[in-house]
C-alpha positions in Angstrom: -63.8 128.6 -43.2 -63.9 125.4 -41.4 -63.9 124.7 -37.7 -60.5 123.1 -38.2 -58.9 126.5 -38.9 -60.5 127.9 -35.7 -57.9 126.1 -33.6 -54.9 127.2 -35.6 -52.4 128.9 -33.3 -51.0 132.3 -34.0 -47.4 131.8 -35.2 -45.0 132.0 -32.2 -42.8 134.6 -34.0 -45.7 137.0 -34.5 -46.9 136.5 -31.0 -43.4 137.1 -29.6 -43.1 140.3 -31.5 -46.4 141.6 -30.2 -45.8 140.3 -26.7 -42.5 142.3 -26.6 -44.6 145.4 -26.9 -47.8 144.5 -24.9 -48.1 142.6 -21.6 -50.6 139.9 -22.4 -52.2 138.5 -19.2 -54.6 136.0 -20.8 -55.3 134.2 -24.1 -59.1 134.6 -24.4 -59.7 132.4 -27.5 -57.7 129.3 -26.7 -57.6 125.7 -25.8 -55.0 123.6 -23.9 -53.5 122.6 -27.2 -53.1 126.0 -28.8 -52.8 128.6 -26.0 -49.8 130.9 -26.0 -50.1 131.9 -22.4 -50.4 130.1 -19.0 -53.9 131.6 -18.4 -56.5 131.2 -21.0 -60.3 131.0 -21.7 -61.6 128.1 -23.7 -64.5 128.1 -26.2 -66.6 126.3 -23.6 -65.9 129.0 -21.1 -67.0 131.6 -23.6 -64.7 134.6 -23.5 -67.7 136.9 -24.5 -69.4 136.2 -21.2 -66.4 135.4 -18.9 -64.8 138.3 -16.9 -61.2 138.4 -18.3 -59.7 140.0 -15.3 -61.1 137.4 -13.0 -60.0 134.5 -15.3 -56.5 136.0 -15.5 -56.2 136.7 -11.8 -55.7 140.3 -12.6 -58.3 141.9 -10.4 -57.2 145.4 -9.5 -54.2 145.2 -11.8 -53.7 147.8 -14.5 -51.5 147.8 -17.6 -52.0 144.5 -19.2 -53.7 143.2 -22.3 -55.7 140.2 -23.5 -54.6 138.2 -26.5 -57.4 137.0 -28.9 -57.0 134.9 -32.0 -60.7 134.7 -32.7 -62.3 131.7 -34.6 -62.2 132.4 -38.3 -65.5 130.5 -38.9 -67.6 132.9 -36.9 -66.1 136.4 -36.2 -69.5 138.1 -36.0 -69.9 137.7 -32.2 -66.5 139.4 -31.7 -67.4 142.3 -33.9 -71.0 142.8 -32.7 -70.6 141.7 -29.1 -73.6 139.4 -29.5 
């Protein structure tokens, strides 16, 4: 896979269907150009080391989920946590 496909946005129809069931508070693998939510974490901010609740402004809030469309060119860190 190329780095170009890493920035492909999830189709809005798919996201809308999932969003109807889950309350997404933050898009953790996004950029200003492809985010699906107002709050997001960019590649430079590194969602693997950034506290998602802090970034989403959801400290002390329960019952929400993070959306992640991970980069296709390198999914290993998202599977192994390293």
